[in-house]
N, C-alpha and C positions, 0 to 999 in steps of 0.2 A: 414599595419599601417603607414608606412613611407609616402605612397601616401596620406593617410588621413591627416597626419600632414602638408604636403606641401600644400594640398588643403585648410586647415584651414589658413595657412600663406597667401595664395593667397586671400582668402576671407577677411581676416583682412586688407590686403593692399588695397583692393578695397574700403572698408568702409573708411579707413583713407584718401585715395586720394580725395574722394568727399568732405572732410573737408579741407584738406591742399591745394588742387589746387586752390580753390577760394581765399584763403588767399594769396597764392603765387602770383596769378594774380593781386590782389589789391596792394600788395607791389611792384611788378615790374612796375605797372602803376604809383605808387607814385615816384619810381626812375626816370621813364621817364619824369614825370611832372617836377621834380626838375631839371633834365638835360636840359629840354627845356627852363626853366626859366633862367638857367645859361648859355645858349648858346651852349648846347650840339650838337644840329643839327642832321644830318643824322645818325651818329654813334649810338646815343641813340635810334633812331627809329629802326635801324637794330637789335640792341641788344634786344629791346623789342619784335620785331617780332620773333626772334629766340627763346626767352624764351617762348613766347606764343605758338609757333608751337610745342615745346617739351612738354609743359603742355597739349596741345590738344591731342598729341599722347598718353600721359599717361592716360588721361581721356578715350580716345577711347579704349585703352587696357583694362581698367576697365569695360567699357560698354560691350565689347566683351567677357568677362570672362565666361559667361554662356555656351559658346560652347566648353569648355574644357571637354573631355570625362571623365566619372567617373570610368571606368573599363578597361578591356583588359587583355592580358596575364601578364602585369606587374602591374596591378591594377591602371593604369593611371599615373604611376610614371614619365615616360619620358615627356608626354605632360605638366603636371603640373610643372615639373622642368624647362622645356623650357620657360614656361610663366613667371616664377619667374626670370629666367635669363634675359628675355626681360625687366622686370621691373627694374632690376639692371642696364642694359645698358642705359635705358632712364634716370634713376637717374644720371648716370655718365655724360650723355649728358647735362642734366640740370645743373650739377655742373660745367661743362666746360663753359657753357654759363654765369653762374653767376661769374665765375672767371674773365670775361672780365670787371667787375666793376673796376678792378685795372687799365684797359686801359682808361675807361671813366673818372677816377678820377686822372689820371697822377700819379699812384702809391699811391693813397690815400693821395694826398698832397693838394687837393682842399678844400675849406672851408666846402663843403658838406660831406667830408669824414667821420666824426663821425656818421652822419645819416646813411650812407651806411653800416658802421660797425655794428650799432645797428640792421639794417634790416637783414644783413647777419647772425648775431648771432641768431636772432629770427627764421629765416628760418631753420638754423641748428638745433636749439632746437626742432622746430616743426617737422622736419623730423625724429628725434629720437622718439618723442612722437607718431606720427601717423604711423611710420614704425617700431615699436618695434618688430613686429612679424618676420621681415625679415631684418637683419642687413645690407646687401649690399645696400638696397634701401636708407638707410640714410648715410652710410659710403661713398658710391660712390658719393652722392650728395655733402656732406660738406667737404670732405677731400681736394680736389684741391682748392676750393675758399679760405678756411681758411689757407692752406699752402701758397698760393700766397699772401694773406693778411699779414701773418706773415713775409714773405720775404720782402714785400714792406716796412713794418713798421721798420723792423730791418735795412734796407738799409739806413735809415735816420742817424743812427750812434750816436744819443744822448741817454742819460740815460733813459729818459721818453719813447723813442721809443723801447729801449731794454726791458723795463718792460712791455710795451704794447704787443710787439711781443711775449715775453715769456708767457704772459697771454693768448694770442690767441692760442699758442701751447698747453698750459695746458687745455684750453677750448676744443680744438680738441681732445686731449687724453681722456678727461672725456666723451665727446660725443661718441667717439668710444667705450669706455668701456661700457657706458650705452646702446649702441645699441646691443653689444654682449650679455650683461646680459639680456636685454629685450627679445632677440631672444631665449636665452636658457630657460628663464622662460616660454615663450609662448609655445615652443616646449614641455617642460616638462608637462605643463598643458594639452596640446593637447594629448600627449602620455597617460597620466593618464585617460583622457576621453575615448580614444579608448580602453585602457585596461579594463576600467570599462564596456564599451559596449560589448567587447569580452567576458568578464567574465559573464555578464548577459546573453549573447546569449548562452554561453556554459552551464550555469546553466539551461536555458530554454530547451536546447537540452537534457541535462541530466535528467531534470524533466519529459521528455517524453520517455526516453529510460531506459530499464533494463540494468544496467551496466554489468551484467554477460553475457547475451546472445546477447546483442545489439539489441534485439527486442524492440518493443514498450512496455511500461508499461500500466497500466490501464488509466492513465491520457493521455498518447499519443494515446491510442486507442480511447478515447473520442474525442480528437481533430481530429483524422483521420475520425471518423464516422460523425463528425459534418460537414465535407466537402463533404459528399456524398449527392447526390440529389435523389429525388423519381424516376426520370427517369432512374436511374442506376439499380433499383431493378427488380425483387425480390432479396433479399439478403440471403445468407446461413451463419449461424453462427455455428461453431463447437467448442464446449468446450472440450478440450482434457486434461484428468487427468491421470497421470501415476499410474500404479498398481505396488506395491512392491518397490516404491522409498524409503520409510522409511527404509526398510531393507538394502538398499545400504548405506545410511548414517550410520546406526547402525553397519554394518559389516566392511565397508571400510573407513568410515570417510567422513566428509563434503567436503573435497577437491575432492575426487573421485566423490561424488555426484554432485558437481558443474560442473565437467568436463562432466558428463553424461548429465546434463541439456543442456549444450552447444551443445553436439552431437545431442540430441533430437531436439533442435531448428533448427539445420542445416538439419536434416532429414525432418522435417515439411516443411521447406523452399523449399527443393528439390521437394516435391510432391505437393506443393501449386500451384493453378492456377496462371497464369500471372496476375500481378496487385493486388494480394490478400493482405490483411492486416493481419499481424501476430503479436501477442502480448503475453507476459508472464505476467499474472495478479496475480499469486500466487506462492507459493513455487514450486509446480510441476504441475501447471495449465497453459495451453496455449489456446489462442483463434485464430481461423482461420476464417476470414470473407472475403467474396467475392461475387460479383454479380453472380447469378445462371447461367447466360448465358456465363460467362467467362470460366467455367470449361469444358474441353474437355471430362471429364468423368462424370458419374452419381454421385450423392451425396453418394449413397451407396458404389459405387466402390471406390471413393476417400477416404471415411472413412476406408474401408477395407485396402486400400494401405497404409494409414498412420499407422494404427494399426500394419500391418505386418512389416513396416519399423522400428517402435519403438520396437516391440517385437523380432526383429532379434537379436540373441545372440551377446552380446558385449564381445570381447576378454578380456577386462579389468575386467569383472565381471565373476568369475568362479563359484561361489556358489549361486548367486542371479540372478533370472530371472525377468526382468522388462517388463511390458506390458502397455497397455493403454486402457482406456474406453473413449468413445466419446458420448456426447450429442449433438444433432443436432436440430436446429430450423430454419425454413425458414420464412422470414418476408418480407412484401411489403415495410415496412418503416424502415429506419436505426435508430432504437432507442436502444441504448446500454443496458440500464437497463432492458427493456422488453426482449431483445434477450438473455441476459445472464441469466436472471431468468428462462426462459423457457428451454434454453439449459442445465442449471444446473439441472433442474427437470428431463429432459431426461437423463442426465448423470447418475443420481442416479438410474434411472430405468435400465440403461445399467449395472451398477455395481451389481444390484440385480440379474442380469442374469448370472453373473460370470465375469472372467477376459477376456480382449481382445474382448469386445463387444461394439457395438454402438447402439444407439436408437434414432429414429426420433420423435420429439415432435408431437403428433397427437391429435385427438379429445378426446381419452380416457385419455391421460395424461393431456389435458387441463381441463377435468372434475376433475381429481385428484388434479390439482393445485388449481382450484377454491375451491375444498373442503378444501384443506390445508389452503388457505387464509381465508375462512369462519370460520374455527375452530379457527385459530389464532385471528381473529377479534372478535369473540364472547366469547373467553375464560375468559377474565377478568370479563365481565358481568355475566357469568355463576358462577364464583367463588363468586363474591360479592352477587349475588342473591340466592346462596345456591343451584342452579341447579346442580352444580358439587358437589357430595357428596362421602362419603365412605360407602361401604358395607363391611360386615365382613364374611369371610369364616371360618367355624369351623375347629379346629385342634383337632384330637381325639387320644386316646390311643387304640391300636389294641387289647390289651388283655382285657381291662375292658369296651371298647366302650364309655368311658367317655370323655366329652369335656374338654380339658386342655388349650384351648386358641383360639384366633381368629387372623386372618390376615386382616388388612384393605386394601381394594382394591378400586381403583377409579371407579366411575360410573358417566357417563354423557349422558343423553338422549338429543341429540341435536334436536332442533325443525325441522331441515331440513334433516340432515344426520343420524338421529337415534342414536343408541348406538355407542359411540366412544371408541375404545379400549384404555386401560390405557397407553400402550407405545406411542400411537399417542398423547394422552393428554400431557404426559411428554415432548415429542419432541416439541409440540407447545408451551408449557410453557418455555422451554429452548430458543426457537427461539424468543420469545416475551419478554424475561426478567422477566417472571412471575413465575419462578421455586421456588423462595423463598416463594412467596405468596402461591403457590400451596402446598408446603411442610408444611407451617404453618397451612394451612387449614386442611390437612390430620392429622397433629399432634393434633390439637384441637378436631377433630372428635374422635381420639383415646382417648383423655382425657375424652371426654363425655362418651365414652363407658366404660372406667375404672370407672368413677364415678357411672355409673349405676350398674356395677358389684359390686362395694363396697356397694352400697345402698341395693343390693340384697343378701349381705353376701357372695359373690363369690370372696374373695380376693385371692383364690388359682389359678385363671385364669390369663393369660397374654394376652396382646393385642400387636400385632406386626405391625410395619409400615416399608415400604421400604425407603431406603435412598441411594442415589448415592454417591460414594466416591468423584466424581468431585464436587458435590454440597457441600459436607462436607468440601472439600478443599477450595472452592472459597468463601463461605459465612460465616455467623456467626450463622449457624443452631444450633450449640451446645449451644450458649448463649440463643437463643430463647427457646430451649427445657428446659434447666435447669431453666431459669427464670420463664417459664410458669408452670413448675411442682411446683415450690416454691409458686407462686402466687395462683394457684388453689388447692394447698395442695393435689396433686395427688401422690399416692405412686409410687416411681420410680421402685420398684421391680415388678410392674405389667406391665411394659412397655418393649417391645423388639424392637430393631432396627435391621432390616435385611439389611446388606450391599450388595447391588446388584452388578452384574458383570459389572464393568467398572474400568479400571486401572487408578488410580490417577497420576497426574504429580508429585506432591510433597508428597511423601509417608510419610515423617516425620511429615508434617503438619496434615495429616489425622490421623496418629497414635496418635498425641498429643490430638486431639479432641476426638477420640474414648476413650482414656484413661480418659478424663474428664467425659464422659458419663458413662463409666463402673464404675468409682470410685463413681458416684452418685447412683449406684445400678441398672442401666439399663442393661438388658441382651443384649449382642451383638451376633447376629446370622450371620453366613456366608451363604449367599443365593446362589442358583444355583451352588452348589459345583460340581467341575469337568469341569467348563467352565470359560473363561474370567479371571476376577480378582481373582476368587476363586482357589487357588493352594495349594499344600501340604505345601509350605512355610508358608502360612497363619495359619496353624494349630499350629505352634510353638508359636503363639501369645496367651499369657495367658488370654487376655481379651475375647477371643472367647468362648462362653458358649455352643453354639449349631451350628450344620451345617445341611443345608437342601440339600439333594441329588437332583440334577436337574431332572426335570420331563422327560427329554429326556432319562435318564437311567431307569426311573421307568415305563414309558408307555410301555405296552406289555412285562413287565418284565418276565412273565410266559413263554414267547415264545423265550427267548434269554438266553442261557447258559452264554454267554460272559457278558451280562449286570448283570446277577445274581452274577457272580464272582466279578465284579467290585463293586457292591453294598455291597456284603459280606466283601470285603476288606476294604471299607470305614467304615462300621459298626464296624468291629474289631479294626480298627485304632482309631476310636472315643472312643471305650471302653477303649483301652489302654491309651489314653491321657486324659481320664476323661471328654470327650466332648459328650454331648447328640447328637444323630443323628436322624433326621426325614426325611421322604420322602414326596415329593409333586407330584401332578399329578396322584394320584391313581384313576383309573377309572373303574377297574374290580375287581370282587371278587377274581379271580385267582391271580392277582397282590397283593391283600391284603394278601392272604394266603402265597404267596412266601415271602413277607416282614416279616410276622410272623415267618416263618420257618428260616429266616436269622437273627432273633433276633432284627428286627427294631420294636420299640414299639410305635412310634408316626408318624402320617401321616395326610395328608389332600388331598382332591381331590373331584371330582364330585361324586365318589362312595358314599361319606358320605353326602356332601352337596355342592351346589354352594354358592357363596357369597350371603349374605342376608342383607336386611336393618336392622338397629340396633334393632328395636323392634322385628323383626322376629328372629334375631340372639340370642337375650336374651332369647327368648322362645323356642329355638331349643332344641329338644330332639333327640339324635342320635339313630338310629335303631340298634337292635342287630343282628349280623350276625351269621349264622349257622356254628359253629365250630365242628360239629359232625363228626364222622368217615365217614359217608356217604358223607358229603360235601368234606372232604379231599380226599376221594377216587375219587370223580368226578374231583377234581382239579388235582390229580395225573394222571388221564386218559387224561385230556386235555393237560397237560404239558409234557407227556412222549415222544412223537415223536419229539425230538429236534435234531438239528444239531449244530455243533460248530459255524456255521456262524450266528446262532441266528434266522434263519427263520424257518418256519414250514416245516416239512418233506413232 
């Protein structure tokens, strides 16, 4: 910074000299002319020559200023300081030359003396004005001439001379003070300028760096990729995501989690190819980007090495194991958005395979990504056109075989990709911000079904729709439901809301909204019981009217003693708490009979019916199953050879 301030002083002096030197030359020529007219002779000519020579040297110094080096080990401090000192020495030489005016005027006693005093005062003031950035340039010039002038005037010994001499000294003191203040202000302004530049540069650096790991952040990654050329390709992008990192934060706290991220960053750096670009673009997401020909190892080998390094047990973490999944994409062109999008798709394919896996984006994944984009692109149009609709799966009583309700399930026959599974539809809606619109569509379909049931005199049936706690937490779904029920005059008691397995972030907010819905008479059902969000703690909630045993416990129930024990425990628990229990995913008559024997009275599944269009669902008549002794004996024969492992003997 100091070198920069000195360089600014030097530049300001240079600008000032190109103004002050011509003025000084004109004034010295005026003095010469007056001297020649008054008989000054050779002495005046020599004086003018000396002044002109010094002025020329100062101009020459200004013209040669561009050769001052800008950097070096000391930042250019010594060369710039030496050049300023030379300016001060030349100013002193010029001041000595102008001091000889006293000789030319016999101690300022000639008739022309007042003119010379005015010229000298003007030059002194000008030196302060044009040399404000560097005080020695003006002080060295004016001090000696003004001191000599004051001495000559005071030597006359009369009152007027004393007053004039004192005035000259006051003028000199004022000019010196003005020079020092001017230099201080100039340096302060220059310092603030360089501090602002340094702060801006630091902010620019920080805007490109992750402060925790010192790796590039996403913006820095964009800048780095922007500097790559096509000739450097092909490029390998690895998106590295930690497995189990949330458990570290939950178990040990965020400080330990931050330390782990730093160690992971160093491990990635250690295994990265020379010249690779490394960035942290999310909480526990890292990007490794490098030209394919720079790595001494194969892409597969490098990914395996990085996974092994990250998964290596950390002594600071005793009860939590952290791993990594990696999505890999190879591209001929360095385009960040495209590379991250495909690497991210490969990453989730790796995660579906388990922990500590990697996956290379290939033609199959490319087809899957294109399918995903196509579904997301067409979803809104499908909703608005009514192509995405709700079908209704009957829910039956196992003892009477009567239909007691329906569950609304999404159906979408895509013109290109055929039937789209409901979870894929919901994911696409979430990704595109259409989840609220999708939920409203399903709810209105349920209202239409309820209206038809009422019209047919079937007020004893209920229609269920699925709702995610995350959606209930984030939006105003409760307001939409309650307002629509009131507007359509639909009986709330015929509507059920099945809370699907997904843990909310703000449980209190979800509870508040569930309470509003329950108070309105809507039945709240705990879906997929035994997994995810559905836990035993949820059963303490008085708003829960029904629980659905997850299909993973029901499927092949007749062949698993363990699952039978679990289902029996849930049924008994529900009976104790006054909560209705039903089973989903019933596909075989043996499973139906087991559920009957365990006192589960309500079920749904393909055994009874798949989901049906509204018209077909309204006309659905459940078939009666054989509950005779012969059928039960056949069931007992099929279920007898069981082991505690739950597999067939």
